[in-house]
MMTF fields as JSON, N, C-alpha, C and O atoms, coordinates in Angstrom:
{
  "mmtfVersion": "1.0.0",
  "mmtfProducer": "UNKNOWN",
  "numBonds": 283,
  "numAtoms": 284,
  "numGroups": 71,
  "numChains": 1,
  "numModels": 1,
  "chainsPerModel": [1],
  "groupsPerChain": [71],
  "chainIdList": ["A"],
  "bondAtomList": [4, 2, 8, 6, 12, 10, 16, 14, 20, 18, 24, 22, 28, 26, 32, 30, 36, 34, 40, 38, 44, 42, 48, 46, 52, 50, 56, 54, 60, 58, 64, 62, 68, 66, 72, 70, 76, 74, 80, 78, 84, 82, 88, 86, 92, 90, 96, 94, 100, 98, 104, 102, 108, 106, 112, 110, 116, 114, 120, 118, 124, 122, 128, 126, 132, 130, 136, 134, 140, 138, 144, 142, 148, 146, 152, 150, 156, 154, 160, 158, 164, 162, 168, 166, 172, 170, 176, 174, 180, 178, 184, 182, 188, 186, 192, 190, 196, 194, 200, 198, 204, 202, 208, 206, 212, 210, 216, 214, 220, 218, 224, 222, 228, 226, 232, 230, 236, 234, 240, 238, 244, 242, 248, 246, 252, 250, 256, 254, 260, 258, 264, 262, 268, 266, 272, 270, 276, 274, 280, 278],
  "bondOrderList": [1, 1, 1, 1, 1, 1, 1, 1, 1, 1, 1, 1, 1, 1, 1, 1, 1, 1, 1, 1, 1, 1, 1, 1, 1, 1, 1, 1, 1, 1, 1, 1, 1, 1, 1, 1, 1, 1, 1, 1, 1, 1, 1, 1, 1, 1, 1, 1, 1, 1, 1, 1, 1, 1, 1, 1, 1, 1, 1, 1, 1, 1, 1, 1, 1, 1, 1, 1, 1, 1],
  "groupList": [{"groupName": "MET", "atomNameList": ["N", "CA", "C", "O"], "elementList": ["N", "C", "C", "O"], "formalChargeList": [0, 0, 0, 0], "bondAtomList": [1, 0, 2, 1, 3, 2], "bondOrderList": [1, 1, 2], "singleLetterCode": "M", "chemCompType": "L-PEPTIDE LINKING"}, {"groupName": "ASP", "atomNameList": ["N", "CA", "C", "O"], "elementList": ["N", "C", "C", "O"], "formalChargeList": [0, 0, 0, 0], "bondAtomList": [1, 0, 2, 1, 3, 2], "bondOrderList": [1, 1, 2], "singleLetterCode": "D", "chemCompType": "L-PEPTIDE LINKING"}, {"groupName": "ILE", "atomNameList": ["N", "CA", "C", "O"], "elementList": ["N", "C", "C", "O"], "formalChargeList": [0, 0, 0, 0], "bondAtomList": [1, 0, 2, 1, 3, 2], "bondOrderList": [1, 1, 2], "singleLetterCode": "I", "chemCompType": "L-PEPTIDE LINKING"}, {"groupName": "GLU", "atomNameList": ["N", "CA", "C", "O"], "elementList": ["N", "C", "C", "O"], "formalChargeList": [0, 0, 0, 0], "bondAtomList": [1, 0, 2, 1, 3, 2], "bondOrderList": [1, 1, 2], "singleLetterCode": "E", "chemCompType": "L-PEPTIDE LINKING"}, {"groupName": "LEU", "atomNameList": ["N", "CA", "C", "O"], "elementList": ["N", "C", "C", "O"], "formalChargeList": [0, 0, 0, 0], "bondAtomList": [1, 0, 2, 1, 3, 2], "bondOrderList": [1, 1, 2], "singleLetterCode": "L", "chemCompType": "L-PEPTIDE LINKING"}, {"groupName": "VAL", "atomNameList": ["N", "CA", "C", "O"], "elementList": ["N", "C", "C", "O"], "formalChargeList": [0, 0, 0, 0], "bondAtomList": [1, 0, 2, 1, 3, 2], "bondOrderList": [1, 1, 2], "singleLetterCode": "V", "chemCompType": "L-PEPTIDE LINKING"}, {"groupName": "LYS", "atomNameList": ["N", "CA", "C", "O"], "elementList": ["N", "C", "C", "O"], "formalChargeList": [0, 0, 0, 0], "bondAtomList": [1, 0, 2, 1, 3, 2], "bondOrderList": [1, 1, 2], "singleLetterCode": "K", "chemCompType": "L-PEPTIDE LINKING"}, {"groupName": "GLY", "atomNameList": ["N", "CA", "C", "O"], "elementList": ["N", "C", "C", "O"], "formalChargeList": [0, 0, 0, 0], "bondAtomList": [1, 0, 2, 1, 3, 2], "bondOrderList": [1, 1, 2], "singleLetterCode": "G", "chemCompType": "PEPTIDE LINKING"}, {"groupName": "GLN", "atomNameList": ["N", "CA", "C", "O"], "elementList": ["N", "C", "C", "O"], "formalChargeList": [0, 0, 0, 0], "bondAtomList": [1, 0, 2, 1, 3, 2], "bondOrderList": [1, 1, 2], "singleLetterCode": "Q", "chemCompType": "L-PEPTIDE LINKING"}, {"groupName": "PHE", "atomNameList": ["N", "CA", "C", "O"], "elementList": ["N", "C", "C", "O"], "formalChargeList": [0, 0, 0, 0], "bondAtomList": [1, 0, 2, 1, 3, 2], "bondOrderList": [1, 1, 2], "singleLetterCode": "F", "chemCompType": "L-PEPTIDE LINKING"}, {"groupName": "ARG", "atomNameList": ["N", "CA", "C", "O"], "elementList": ["N", "C", "C", "O"], "formalChargeList": [0, 0, 0, 0], "bondAtomList": [1, 0, 2, 1, 3, 2], "bondOrderList": [1, 1, 2], "singleLetterCode": "R", "chemCompType": "L-PEPTIDE LINKING"}, {"groupName": "THR", "atomNameList": ["N", "CA", "C", "O"], "elementList": ["N", "C", "C", "O"], "formalChargeList": [0, 0, 0, 0], "bondAtomList": [1, 0, 2, 1, 3, 2], "bondOrderList": [1, 1, 2], "singleLetterCode": "T", "chemCompType": "L-PEPTIDE LINKING"}, {"groupName": "SER", "atomNameList": ["N", "CA", "C", "O"], "elementList": ["N", "C", "C", "O"], "formalChargeList": [0, 0, 0, 0], "bondAtomList": [1, 0, 2, 1, 3, 2], "bondOrderList": [1, 1, 2], "singleLetterCode": "S", "chemCompType": "L-PEPTIDE LINKING"}, {"groupName": "ALA", "atomNameList": ["N", "CA", "C", "O"], "elementList": ["N", "C", "C", "O"], "formalChargeList": [0, 0, 0, 0], "bondAtomList": [1, 0, 2, 1, 3, 2], "bondOrderList": [1, 1, 2], "singleLetterCode": "A", "chemCompType": "L-PEPTIDE LINKING"}, {"groupName": "ASN", "atomNameList": ["N", "CA", "C", "O"], "elementList": ["N", "C", "C", "O"], "formalChargeList": [0, 0, 0, 0], "bondAtomList": [1, 0, 2, 1, 3, 2], "bondOrderList": [1, 1, 2], "singleLetterCode": "N", "chemCompType": "L-PEPTIDE LINKING"}, {"groupName": "HIS", "atomNameList": ["N", "CA", "C", "O"], "elementList": ["N", "C", "C", "O"], "formalChargeList": [0, 0, 0, 0], "bondAtomList": [1, 0, 2, 1, 3, 2], "bondOrderList": [1, 1, 2], "singleLetterCode": "H", "chemCompType": "L-PEPTIDE LINKING"}, {"groupName": "TYR", "atomNameList": ["N", "CA", "C", "O"], "elementList": ["N", "C", "C", "O"], "formalChargeList": [0, 0, 0, 0], "bondAtomList": [1, 0, 2, 1, 3, 2], "bondOrderList": [1, 1, 2], "singleLetterCode": "Y", "chemCompType": "L-PEPTIDE LINKING"}, {"groupName": "CYS", "atomNameList": ["N", "CA", "C", "O"], "elementList": ["N", "C", "C", "O"], "formalChargeList": [0, 0, 0, 0], "bondAtomList": [1, 0, 2, 1, 3, 2], "bondOrderList": [1, 1, 2], "singleLetterCode": "C", "chemCompType": "L-PEPTIDE LINKING"}],
  "groupTypeList": [0, 1, 2, 3, 4, 5, 6, 4, 7, 8, 6, 2, 6, 9, 3, 10, 2, 11, 10, 7, 4, 12, 8, 3, 8, 4, 13, 3, 4, 13, 14, 4, 12, 5, 15, 7, 4, 12, 14, 2, 3, 11, 7, 6, 11, 1, 5, 10, 16, 11, 14, 4, 4, 8, 2, 13, 7, 13, 9, 7, 0, 10, 4, 17, 3, 4, 4, 1, 9, 14, 4],
  "groupIdList": [1, 2, 3, 4, 5, 6, 7, 8, 9, 10, 11, 12, 13, 14, 15, 16, 17, 18, 19, 20, 21, 22, 23, 24, 25, 26, 27, 28, 29, 30, 31, 32, 33, 34, 35, 36, 37, 38, 39, 40, 41, 42, 43, 44, 45, 46, 47, 48, 49, 50, 51, 52, 53, 54, 55, 56, 57, 58, 59, 60, 61, 62, 63, 64, 65, 66, 67, 68, 69, 70, 71],
  "secStructList": [7, 7, 2, 2, 2, 2, 2, 2, 2, 2, 2, 2, 2, 2, 2, 2, 2, 2, 6, 6, 7, 7, 2, 2, 2, 2, 2, 2, 2, 6, 6, 7, 7, 2, 2, 2, 2, 2, 2, 2, 2, 6, 6, 7, 1, 7, 7, 7, 2, 2, 2, 2, 2, 2, 2, 2, 2, 2, 2, 6, 7, 7, 2, 2, 2, 2, 6, 7, 6, 6, 7],
  "xCoordList": [-14.135, -13.093, -13.734, -14.788, -13.11, -13.605, -13.309, -12.148, -14.348, -14.201, -13.344, -12.627, -13.41, -12.59, -11.102, -10.261, -10.781, -9.38, -8.885, -7.734, -9.767, -9.404, -9.15, -8.176, -10.015, -9.831, -8.528, -7.795, -8.248, -7.01, -5.805, -4.846, -5.855, -4.764, -4.561, -3.426, -5.653, -5.566, -4.945, -4.158, -5.296, -4.731, -3.232, -2.461, -2.817, -1.391, -0.637, 0.433, -1.186, -0.538, -0.452, 0.583, -1.53, -1.536, -0.435, 0.324, -0.351, 0.668, 2.074, 2.978, 2.25, 3.56, 3.971, 5.098, 3.064, 3.37, 3.587, 4.481, 2.773, 2.915, 4.307, 4.869, 4.845, 6.178, 7.301, 8.471, 6.956, 7.969, 8.672, 9.834, 7.974, 8.574, 8.115, 6.962, 9.013, 8.643, 8.102, 8.258, 7.475, 7.02, 8.209, 8.116, 9.308, 10.501, 11.006, 11.378, 11.015, 11.488, 10.571, 11.043, 9.269, 8.335, 8.395, 8.368, 8.476, 8.555, 9.772, 9.689, 10.882, 12.093, 11.923, 12.276, 11.386, 11.181, 10.212, 10.375, 9.197, 8.167, 8.48, 7.693, 9.628, 10.04, 9.001, 8.632, 8.543, 7.6, 8.213, 9.174, 7.659, 8.084, 7.384, 6.306, 7.989, 7.374, 6.063, 5.072, 6.055, 4.848, 3.74, 2.586, 4.087, 3.107, 2.542, 1.334, 3.41, 2.961, 2.06, 1.043, 2.425, 1.605, 0.21, -0.782, 0.128, -1.168, -1.988, -3.213, -1.31, -2.008, -2.547, -3.698, -1.727, -2.142, -3.293, -4.094, -3.387, -4.468, -5.666, -6.649, -5.598, -6.718, -6.918, -8.005, -5.888, -5.993, -5.785, -6.017, -5.35, -5.05, -5.463, -5.463, -5.813, -6.049, -4.727, -3.659, -4.809, -3.603, -3.521, -4.466, -2.403, -2.211, -1.963, -1.398, -2.401, -2.231, -0.761, -0.444, 0.115, 1.541, 2.056, 2.91, 1.542, 1.96, 1.468, 2.178, 0.25, -0.262, 0.596, 0.886, 0.995, 1.873, 3.207, 3.73, 3.749, 5.028, 4.897, 5.781, 3.802, 3.586, 3.401, 4.009, 2.574, 2.372, 3.702, 4.005, 4.486, 5.793, 6.723, 7.461, 6.689, 7.528, 7.14, 7.989, 5.858, 5.385, 5.596, 5.424, 5.969, 6.124, 4.79, 4.677, 3.776, 2.452, 1.904, 2.41, 0.867, 0.205, -0.753, -1.207, -1.054, -1.943, -3.315, -3.911, -3.818, -5.146, -5.143, -6.169, -4.017, -3.932, -3.975, -4.605, -3.314, -3.31, -4.703, -5.091, -5.453, -6.776, -7.881, -9.041, -7.539, -8.511, -8.64, -7.764, -9.726, -9.934, -10.538, -10.767, -10.798, -11.429, -10.436, -10.84, -9.159, -8.159, -8.094, -7.306],
  "yCoordList": [9.791, 8.94, 7.98, 7.404, 7.819, 6.946, 5.49, 5.113, 4.676, 3.27, 2.492, 1.571, 2.849, 2.157, 2.453, 1.577, 3.68, 4.01, 3.253, 2.82, 3.101, 2.341, 0.881, 0.292, 0.285, -1.101, -1.271, -2.239, -0.32, -0.378, -0.3, -1.058, 0.606, 0.736, -0.528, -0.935, -1.151, -2.403, -3.502, -4.308, -3.534, -4.547, -4.332, -5.291, -3.091, -2.793, -3.17, -3.777, -2.816, -3.17, -4.687, -5.207, -5.402, -6.86, -7.449, -8.312, -6.979, -7.488, -7.174, -8.003, -5.983, -5.585, -6.489, -6.984, -6.704, -7.526, -8.979, -9.643, -9.478, -10.846, -11.083, -12.172, -10.06, -10.171, -9.814, -9.813, -9.516, -9.221, -7.892, -7.736, -6.936, -5.631, -4.594, -4.603, -3.717, -2.572, -1.482, -1.561, -0.483, 0.64, 1.312, 1.737, 1.408, 2.033, 1.26, 1.852, -0.058, -0.882, -0.772, -0.61, -0.859, -0.756, 0.633, 0.768, 1.649, 3.015, 3.163, 3.773, 2.611, 2.692, 1.926, 2.427, 0.719, -0.085, 0.576, 0.469, 1.265, 1.883, 3.349, 4.032, 3.824, 5.211, 6.207, 7.176, 5.939, 6.803, 7.244, 6.642, 8.288, 8.663, 7.75, 7.229, 7.558, 6.742, 7.387, 6.691, 8.695, 9.423, 9.213, 8.977, 9.299, 9.086, 7.68, 7.489, 6.692, 5.302, 5.093, 4.406, 5.674, 5.571, 6.14, 5.543, 7.276, 7.882, 7.009, 6.956, 6.325, 5.416, 4.219, 3.825, 3.643, 2.461, 2.759, 1.871, 3.981, 4.337, 4.943, 5.298, 5.068, 5.605, 7.096, 7.607, 7.801, 9.242, 10.09, 11.299, 9.468, 10.241, 9.472, 8.241, 10.205, 9.585, 9.034, 9.57, 7.978, 7.349, 7.605, 7.323, 8.133, 8.354, 7.01, 6.081, 6.947, 5.743, 5.322, 4.14, 6.272, 5.941, 5.351, 4.465, 5.836, 5.273, 3.84, 2.988, 3.577, 2.206, 1.274, 0.148, 1.745, 0.941, 0.658, -0.454, 1.662, 1.494, 0.505, -0.325, 0.592, -0.327, -1.75, -2.682, -1.923, -3.254, -3.818, -4.991, -2.99, -3.429, -3.842, -4.819, -3.1, -3.435, -4.795, -5.519, -5.136, -6.439, -7.535, -8.713, -7.166, -8.158, -8.69, -9.85, -7.829, -8.249, -7.265, -6.152, -7.687, -6.803, -5.906, -6.256, -4.763, -3.812, -4.425, -4.184, -5.215, -5.831, -6.761, -6.902, -7.397, -8.247, -7.407, -7.798, -6.271, -5.386, -4.837, -4.637, -4.595, -4.007, -5.044, -4.676, -6.322, -7.388, -7.624, -8.231, -7.146, -7.276, -8.625, -8.873, -9.496, -10.779, -11.935, -13.094, -11.63, -12.699, -13.31, -14.227],
  "zCoordList": [6.462, 5.904, 4.897, 5.167, 3.769, 2.7, 3.042, 3.204, 3.153, 3.53, 2.532, 2.923, 1.259, 0.255, 0.45, 0.247, 0.839, 1.122, 2.351, 2.406, 3.329, 4.53, 4.167, 4.635, 3.336, 2.903, 2.136, 2.34, 1.252, 0.489, 1.415, 1.262, 2.363, 3.325, 4.133, 4.381, 4.543, 5.301, 4.448, 4.944, 3.172, 2.265, 2.104, 2.142, 1.927, 1.772, 3.043, 2.976, 4.19, 5.458, 5.614, 6.032, 5.283, 5.359, 4.484, 4.926, 3.236, 2.31, 2.826, 2.722, 3.379, 3.912, 5.068, 5.102, 6.011, 7.181, 6.779, 7.304, 5.847, 5.36, 4.778, 4.902, 4.149, 3.531, 4.5, 4.118, 5.734, 6.749, 6.543, 6.918, 5.95, 5.675, 6.696, 7.125, 7.074, 7.898, 6.971, 5.752, 7.549, 6.728, 6.053, 4.901, 6.757, 6.189, 4.975, 3.962, 5.086, 3.975, 2.765, 1.64, 2.988, 1.873, 1.252, 0.029, 2.075, 1.556, 0.647, -0.419, 1.067, 0.243, -1.062, -2.129, -0.981, -2.194, -3.169, -4.384, -2.627, -3.465, -3.773, -4.427, -3.301, -3.537, -2.985, -3.65, -1.755, -1.059, 0.259, 0.737, 0.84, 2.187, 3.186, 2.903, 4.342, 5.381, 5.825, 6.046, 5.954, 6.351, 5.312, 5.672, 4.046, 2.985, 3.013, 2.867, 3.201, 3.269, 4.481, 4.39, 5.599, 6.801, 6.559, 6.977, 5.896, 5.586, 4.638, 4.741, 3.716, 2.806, 3.587, 3.4, 4.453, 5.216, 6.166, 6.461, 6.645, 7.573, 6.871, 7.52, 5.546, 4.778, 4.935, 4.668, 5.362, 5.605, 4.364, 4.389, 3.284, 2.078, 0.832, 0.818, -0.203, -1.502, -2.018, -1.72, -2.783, -3.308, -4.801, -5.538, -5.244, -6.68, -7.372, -6.795, -8.61, -9.416, -9.475, -9.341, -9.672, -9.766, -8.449, -8.458, -7.331, -6.041, -5.884, -5.351, -6.349, -6.306, -7.149, -6.745, -8.314, -9.171, -8.481, -8.561, -7.809, -7.113, -5.955, -5.741, -5.214, -4.092, -4.608, -4.083, -5.621, -6.205, -6.708, -6.488, -7.376, -7.868, -6.744, -6.867, -5.648, -4.494, -3.916, -3.395, -4.01, -3.54, -4.57, -4.259, -5.797, -6.858, -7.34, -7.736, -7.304, -7.738, -8.756, -8.899, -9.459, -10.414, -9.646, -8.557, -10.211, -9.56, -9.297, -8.248, -10.242, -10.043, -8.835, -8.169, -8.539, -7.355, -6.077, -5.095, -6.092, -4.932, -4.667, -3.516, -5.734, -5.584, -5.359, -5.172, -5.373, -5.144, -3.645, -3.029, -3.066, -1.623, -1.225, -0.041, -2.202, -1.907, -1.817, -1.719, -1.849, -1.794, -0.417, -0.185]
}
């Protein structure tokens, strides 16, 4: 398992929980399947650039903010 994918998944899950969103809600906002989002959050799958943009947009943040693990 790629440690960077795991970190990214943890960041997405953190942002989702911080905003009080369920996986179902975030998946709908980001136009993803719940299964796909779950795989992203657990680091089980590579994430396409377009999916990252959709997730960042659903959070109302820029992609660079989503990818900043030092926040």
